[in-house]
C-alpha positions as CSV (number, residue, x, y, z in Angstrom):
1,M,17.9,16.5,59.2
2,R,18.7,13.1,57.8
3,H,22.3,12.9,59.1
4,A,23.3,11.9,62.5
5,P,23.8,14.8,65.0
6,I,27.1,16.5,64.7
7,D,29.1,17.2,67.9
8,A,28.5,20.8,68.9
9,R,32.2,21.2,69.6
10,L,32.8,21.6,65.9
11,F,30.7,24.8,65.8
12,V,32.0,26.1,69.1
13,E,35.6,25.8,67.8
14,N,34.6,27.4,64.5
15,R,33.1,30.4,66.3
16,A,36.3,30.7,68.4
17,R,38.4,30.8,65.2
18,L,36.2,33.5,63.8
19,R,36.5,35.6,66.9
20,Q,40.2,35.6,66.6
21,L,40.0,37.2,63.2
22,M,37.6,40.0,64.1
23,L,38.7,43.5,65.0
24,P,38.3,44.7,68.6
25,G,34.7,45.9,69.1
26,G,33.5,43.9,66.1
27,L,30.0,42.6,65.8
28,A,29.2,40.0,63.1
29,L,25.7,39.0,61.8
30,V,25.1,35.8,59.8
31,N,21.7,35.0,58.2
32,A,20.0,31.8,57.0
33,N,19.2,31.6,53.3
34,D,15.9,32.3,51.8
35,I,13.6,29.4,50.9
36,P,13.8,29.3,47.1
37,P,10.5,29.8,45.3
38,T,9.4,27.9,42.2
39,N,6.2,28.6,40.4
40,A,2.7,29.6,41.6
41,D,2.8,28.9,45.4
42,G,5.6,26.4,45.2
43,S,8.9,26.4,47.0
44,L,12.0,24.2,47.2
45,R,13.7,22.7,50.2
46,I,15.9,25.3,51.9
47,V,19.6,25.1,51.1
48,P,21.4,25.9,54.4
49,N,23.6,28.9,54.4
50,S,27.1,27.4,54.5
51,D,28.5,30.1,56.8
52,L,25.7,29.9,59.3
53,F,25.9,26.1,59.3
54,Y,29.7,26.3,59.8
55,L,29.3,28.5,62.8
56,T,26.2,26.9,64.4
57,G,25.1,23.6,62.7
58,V,21.6,25.2,62.2
59,E,19.7,24.5,59.0
60,Q,16.4,26.3,59.8
61,E,15.0,29.2,57.9
62,E,15.1,32.8,59.2
63,S,17.8,32.1,61.7
64,I,20.3,34.8,62.6
65,L,23.6,34.5,64.5
66,L,25.0,37.5,66.3
67,L,28.6,37.4,67.5
68,F,29.9,40.3,69.6
69,P,33.1,39.0,71.4
70,D,33.7,42.2,73.3
71,A,30.2,42.7,74.7
72,D,30.4,44.0,78.2
73,D,27.8,41.5,79.3
74,E,29.3,38.1,78.5
75,R,25.8,36.6,78.0
76,L,25.5,38.8,74.9
77,R,28.7,37.7,73.2
78,E,26.9,35.1,71.1
79,I,23.2,35.0,70.5
80,L,21.2,32.8,68.1
81,F,17.8,34.0,67.0
82,L,15.2,31.5,65.8
83,R,11.8,31.5,64.2
84,E,9.3,30.8,67.0
85,T,7.0,27.9,66.2
86,S,3.2,27.6,66.8
87,D,0.5,25.0,66.6
88,L,-0.2,26.1,63.0
89,I,3.4,25.9,61.9
90,A,3.7,22.5,63.5
91,V,0.8,21.2,61.5
92,W,1.8,22.7,58.2
93,E,5.6,22.6,58.3
94,G,6.5,20.3,61.1
95,H,8.9,20.5,64.0
96,K,11.1,23.5,64.5
97,L,14.1,23.8,66.9
98,T,13.3,24.4,70.5
99,I,15.5,26.5,72.7
100,D,17.0,23.4,74.4
101,E,17.6,21.7,71.0
102,A,19.3,24.8,69.6
103,R,21.6,24.9,72.7
104,A,22.5,21.2,72.2
105,T,23.1,21.6,68.5
106,T,25.1,24.8,68.6
107,G,26.7,25.1,72.0
108,I,25.2,28.6,72.2
109,Q,23.5,29.3,75.5
110,N,21.7,32.5,74.6
111,I,18.9,31.5,72.3
112,Q,16.2,34.0,71.5
113,W,13.1,34.1,69.3
114,L,13.4,36.2,66.1
115,S,11.0,38.8,67.5
116,E,13.6,39.9,70.0
117,F,16.3,40.6,67.3
118,P,15.6,44.3,66.7
119,K,15.9,45.1,70.4
120,Y,19.2,43.2,70.8
121,L,20.6,44.5,67.6
122,H,20.0,48.2,68.5
123,R,21.6,47.8,71.9
124,L,24.7,45.9,70.8
125,A,25.2,47.8,67.5
126,C,25.4,51.0,69.6
127,E,28.2,49.4,71.6
128,A,30.1,48.0,68.7
129,E,32.9,49.7,66.8
130,H,32.7,47.6,63.6
131,L,29.9,45.7,61.9
132,Y,30.6,42.6,59.8
133,L,28.0,41.7,57.2
134,N,27.9,38.8,54.8
135,A,27.5,38.3,51.1
136,N,28.3,35.6,48.5
137,E,31.8,36.5,47.4
138,H,32.7,33.3,45.5
139,K,34.6,34.7,42.5
140,R,32.6,32.6,40.1
141,A,29.2,33.4,41.6
142,D,26.7,35.1,39.3
143,V,24.2,36.5,41.8
144,V,21.2,37.7,39.8
145,V,18.4,37.2,42.4
146,E,18.4,39.5,45.5
147,T,19.4,37.4,48.5
148,R,18.3,37.6,52.2
149,D,21.8,38.8,52.9
150,A,21.5,41.7,50.4
151,R,18.2,42.8,51.9
152,F,19.7,42.6,55.4
153,V,22.8,44.6,54.4
154,R,20.6,47.4,53.0
155,S,18.4,47.4,56.1
156,I,21.3,47.5,58.6
157,Q,23.2,50.2,56.8
158,K,20.1,52.3,56.7
159,K,19.7,52.0,60.5
160,F,23.3,52.5,61.3
161,P,24.8,54.7,58.6
162,L,27.8,55.9,60.6
163,H,29.4,52.5,61.5
164,P,32.4,51.2,59.6
165,Y,31.4,48.0,57.8
166,H,33.5,45.0,57.0
167,R,33.2,42.0,54.7
168,L,32.6,38.9,56.7
169,A,33.2,36.7,53.7
170,R,36.9,37.6,53.7
171,L,37.2,36.0,57.2
172,M,34.9,33.1,56.4
173,H,37.0,32.2,53.3
174,R,40.1,32.3,55.4
175,L,38.6,29.9,57.9
176,R,36.6,27.5,55.7
177,I,39.4,26.6,53.3
178,T,41.2,24.7,56.1
179,K,39.3,21.7,57.3
180,S,39.4,20.4,60.9
181,D,39.6,16.7,61.6
182,A,35.8,16.7,62.4
183,E,35.1,18.3,59.0
184,V,37.4,15.8,57.2
185,A,35.5,13.0,58.9
186,L,32.2,14.3,57.4
187,V,33.7,14.5,54.0
188,R,35.0,11.0,54.4
189,E,31.5,9.8,55.2
190,A,30.2,11.6,52.0
191,C,32.9,9.7,50.1
192,A,31.9,6.4,51.7
193,I,28.3,7.0,50.6
194,T,29.5,7.9,47.1
195,K,31.5,4.6,46.9
196,A,28.4,2.6,47.8
197,G,26.5,4.4,45.0
198,F,29.2,3.8,42.5
199,D,29.6,0.2,43.3
200,R,25.9,-0.3,42.9
201,V,25.8,1.4,39.6
202,C,28.7,-0.6,38.2
203,R,26.8,-3.8,38.9
204,F,23.7,-2.2,37.2
205,V,24.9,-0.7,34.0
206,K,24.5,-2.6,30.8
207,P,23.5,-1.7,27.2
208,G,20.0,-0.4,26.9
209,V,19.6,1.1,30.4
210,N,18.7,4.8,30.3
211,E,20.9,7.5,31.9
212,C,18.0,8.3,34.2
213,D,17.9,4.7,35.4
214,V,21.5,5.1,36.4
215,E,20.7,8.3,38.3
216,A,17.9,6.5,40.1
217,E,20.4,3.8,41.3
218,F,22.6,6.5,42.8
219,A,19.6,8.1,44.5
220,H,18.5,4.9,46.1
221,E,21.9,4.3,47.6
222,F,22.5,7.9,48.7
223,I,19.2,8.4,50.3
224,R,19.1,5.1,52.2
225,R,22.5,6.0,53.7
226,R,21.2,9.4,54.9
227,G,23.0,11.3,52.2
228,A,21.9,13.4,49.2
229,F,23.2,14.4,45.8
230,A,26.0,16.9,46.3
231,Y,25.1,18.5,43.0
232,N,23.0,17.8,39.9
233,P,24.3,14.4,38.7
234,I,26.1,14.2,35.3
235,I,25.4,10.8,33.7
236,A,26.6,11.2,30.2
237,S,27.0,8.3,27.7
238,G,28.8,8.5,24.4
239,G,29.1,12.0,23.0
240,N,27.1,13.5,25.8
241,A,30.2,13.2,27.9
242,C,31.8,16.0,25.9
243,V,29.2,18.4,27.3
244,L,30.9,19.5,30.6
245,H,27.7,20.2,32.5
246,Y,25.3,17.7,30.8
247,V,22.4,17.1,33.2
248,D,19.6,15.8,30.9
249,N,20.4,12.2,31.8
250,S,17.8,11.0,29.3
251,R,19.6,8.9,26.6
252,P,19.8,5.1,26.4
253,C,23.3,3.8,27.0
254,Q,24.6,2.1,23.9
255,D,26.8,-1.0,23.6
256,G,30.3,0.1,22.9
257,D,30.0,3.6,24.5
258,L,31.7,5.0,27.5
259,L,29.5,6.3,30.3
260,L,30.8,9.3,32.3
261,L,29.5,9.5,35.8
262,D,30.1,12.8,37.7
263,V,28.0,12.0,40.7
264,A,28.7,12.2,44.4
265,A,27.0,12.4,47.8
266,S,26.8,15.0,50.5
267,Y,26.5,14.1,54.2
268,G,25.8,16.5,57.0
269,N,26.0,19.3,54.4
270,Y,29.6,18.4,53.6
271,N,30.2,17.3,50.0
272,S,32.2,14.9,48.0
273,D,32.9,15.0,44.2
274,L,33.6,11.9,42.2
275,T,33.9,11.2,38.5
276,R,34.4,7.8,36.9
277,T,34.2,6.7,33.3
278,I,33.0,3.2,32.7
279,P,32.3,1.0,29.6
280,V,28.6,0.5,29.1
281,N,29.1,-3.2,28.1
282,G,31.6,-3.8,30.8
283,R,34.7,-4.0,28.6
284,F,37.0,-1.1,27.4
285,T,38.0,-1.2,23.8
286,K,41.7,-0.8,23.0
287,R,41.2,2.9,22.1
288,Q,39.1,3.6,25.2
289,R,41.7,1.9,27.4
290,E,44.5,4.0,25.9
291,V,42.6,7.3,26.6
292,Y,41.6,6.0,30.0
293,A,45.1,5.1,31.0
294,A,46.4,8.5,29.8
295,V,43.9,10.4,32.0
296,L,44.6,8.1,35.0
297,R,48.4,8.8,34.7
298,V,47.6,12.6,34.9
299,L,45.3,12.0,37.9
300,R,48.0,10.1,39.7
301,A,50.6,12.8,39.0
302,S,48.3,15.6,39.9
303,I,47.4,14.0,43.3
304,A,51.1,13.7,44.0
305,G,51.5,17.4,43.1
306,L,49.2,18.6,45.8
307,V,51.8,19.7,48.2
308,P,51.9,22.7,50.6
309,G,53.5,25.8,49.2
310,K,52.5,25.2,45.6
311,K,50.1,27.7,44.0
312,P,47.0,26.3,42.4
313,K,47.9,28.2,39.2
314,Q,51.2,26.3,38.9
315,W,49.4,23.0,39.6
316,Q,46.9,23.7,36.8
317,E,49.7,24.5,34.4
318,E,51.5,21.2,35.3
319,A,48.2,19.3,34.6
320,E,47.8,20.9,31.2
321,E,51.4,20.1,30.3
322,L,50.8,16.4,31.3
323,V,47.5,16.2,29.3
324,A,49.2,17.8,26.3
325,R,51.9,15.2,26.3
326,E,49.3,12.4,26.7
327,C,47.4,13.9,23.7
328,V,50.5,13.7,21.6
329,G,50.8,10.0,22.5
330,L,47.2,9.5,21.6
331,G,47.6,11.2,18.2
332,L,45.4,14.1,19.1
333,L,48.2,16.7,19.1
334,K,51.5,17.1,17.3
335,P,54.8,17.4,19.1
336,R,55.1,21.0,17.8
337,D,51.9,21.8,19.7
338,L,53.8,21.3,23.0
339,K,56.1,24.2,22.0
340,A,53.4,26.5,20.6
341,K,53.6,30.0,22.0
342,V,50.3,31.8,22.7
343,D,49.6,35.0,24.4
344,D,46.3,33.8,25.9
345,P,46.5,30.6,28.0
346,A,43.0,29.8,27.0
347,R,44.2,29.3,23.4
348,R,46.8,26.6,24.2
349,P,46.3,23.7,21.8
350,V,45.6,21.3,24.7
351,K,42.5,23.4,25.6
352,R,40.8,21.7,22.7
353,Y,40.8,18.4,24.7
354,F,41.1,19.7,28.3
355,M,39.4,23.0,28.8
356,H,38.5,23.2,32.5
357,G,40.3,23.4,35.8
358,N,42.1,20.5,37.2
359,G,40.3,20.8,40.6
360,H,38.8,23.0,43.2
361,P,38.4,23.2,47.0
362,I,35.5,21.2,48.4
363,G,33.6,21.2,51.7
364,L,30.4,22.8,52.7
365,D,30.1,23.9,49.1
366,V,31.0,21.7,46.2
367,H,33.1,24.6,44.8
368,D,34.1,25.7,48.3
369,V,35.2,29.2,49.2
370,G,38.9,30.0,49.9
371,F,41.7,32.1,48.5
372,T,42.9,30.0,45.6
373,T,45.4,32.6,44.6
374,E,47.4,31.6,47.7
375,P,49.6,28.4,48.0
376,F,48.1,25.1,49.0
377,A,48.3,24.4,52.8
378,P,47.7,21.5,55.1
379,G,44.0,21.0,55.7
380,W,42.8,21.9,52.2
381,V,40.6,19.3,50.6
382,M,40.9,19.5,46.8
383,T,39.2,17.7,43.9
384,V,41.5,16.3,41.2
385,E,39.7,16.0,37.9
386,P,41.8,15.8,34.7
387,A,40.1,14.7,31.5
388,I,40.4,14.3,27.8
389,Y,37.4,15.1,25.6
390,I,37.4,13.8,22.0
391,P,34.1,15.0,20.3
392,E,35.2,13.7,16.9
393,E,35.3,10.2,18.4
394,G,32.1,10.6,20.4
395,M,33.9,9.9,23.7
396,A,35.4,11.5,26.8
397,V,37.2,10.3,29.9
398,R,37.2,12.2,33.1
399,L,38.4,10.9,36.4
400,E,38.1,12.6,39.8
401,N,39.0,12.0,43.4
402,D,38.9,14.1,46.5
403,V,42.3,14.6,48.3
404,L,43.3,16.0,51.7
405,I,46.5,18.0,51.6
406,T,48.8,17.4,54.6
407,A,52.3,18.2,55.7
408,D,53.2,14.6,55.1
409,G,51.8,14.3,51.6
410,P,48.4,14.1,49.9
411,V,45.8,11.7,51.3
412,D,43.4,10.3,48.7
413,L,39.9,10.2,50.4
414,M,38.6,8.1,47.5
415,A,41.5,5.6,47.3
416,D,39.1,2.7,48.0
417,I,36.8,3.5,45.1
418,A,37.7,1.4,42.0
419,I,39.5,3.4,39.3
420,E,42.0,1.1,37.5
421,A,40.5,-0.2,34.2
422,D,40.8,-3.8,35.2
423,D,39.1,-3.1,38.6
424,I,36.2,-1.3,36.9
425,E,35.7,-4.3,34.5
426,A,35.9,-6.7,37.4
427,L,33.4,-4.7,39.4
428,M,31.0,-4.5,36.5
429,S,31.3,-8.2,35.8
430,R,29.9,-9.1,39.2
431,G,26.5,-7.6,38.3
432,R,25.9,-9.8,35.3
433,G,27.9,-13.0,35.6
434,K,31.1,-14.0,33.8
435,R,31.6,-12.9,30.2
436,S,33.4,-14.9,27.6
């Protein structure tokens, strides 16, 4: 791992919270992710399973967590199974967790090698009344490749066909949407790394640089600070910014264009999510400033609207109403469009210029899990990302900050990252000397 060690108390407390939600006699099993294959004999770096990391802090392949809070033998109430290393593995793959290291990382005392798992599973499953198994239940997930979890579910249900089974994801979504102070601290560190990258890029960007050069500047700053890209960076100049998930990052940045930067860091597997839109030549035109100011007003209002008790659906509708009014002021919509009645919300006139969500939960996943049909509550961390896209003018402005919801009002975790148009211009000017 690149990041500094995380205090094991975070994972101890997370397991305690899960135990409180489980039924009496419940046994939960949580797997590591597969190592993703590429072509031929290639593979990618493992992406830690977010639920396993949340409960243990472990990022190693083939790991399995077993939780059985009501086990008669208290030593068997939580067990972590790890892949046993060897001299050959050490040479080809490097260091793997030792039993002592796993205890220190997780706070779990009973660490076993994976070869012992079948024996313990049979013994404890026979004692258990309920089995909790996991799956990716993010409502926007499109799972087309069979996962380790899916194979595991099939295997367990074949061995123990008479047990009542339960969806662990429902419990994990309930837990993970509310961030503890320790988790917020990790998100803050990701935000701090993101700020360093953004500041560096603002001093670097000028007409003629390629979008991929800008990506490289972010990578340099993120990696040297022990972070990583939270997601594939979107570095879109000119009309490319009207493509929501543009990731080619291959076009030269032209004088007079805006450059949309949807780029952020992760740290300790906790993510941030930032979007800024900057002028390639360091100065906004009058029109660019008008659109920028409109989006910034919506961002400010949307942050203020992140209050406990409000449903995300209502918050989204408020943002669309605000953007629609700004679009009238910009000459993009007519006043009559504000009163247009449509049966399908996706056909509202404003959707031509603002077609996506105004934000989402963020944490161990960029689009983090949680019940977004329920009202906001203290401890949620939300992105706020209004935008106005104007393909006919070859430009777009999107702005995005990460915000902690509290009982005392929203806390902007990116408040120290430049966002006012004047501040953006001042930051960019430092990289190239004074302009006339």
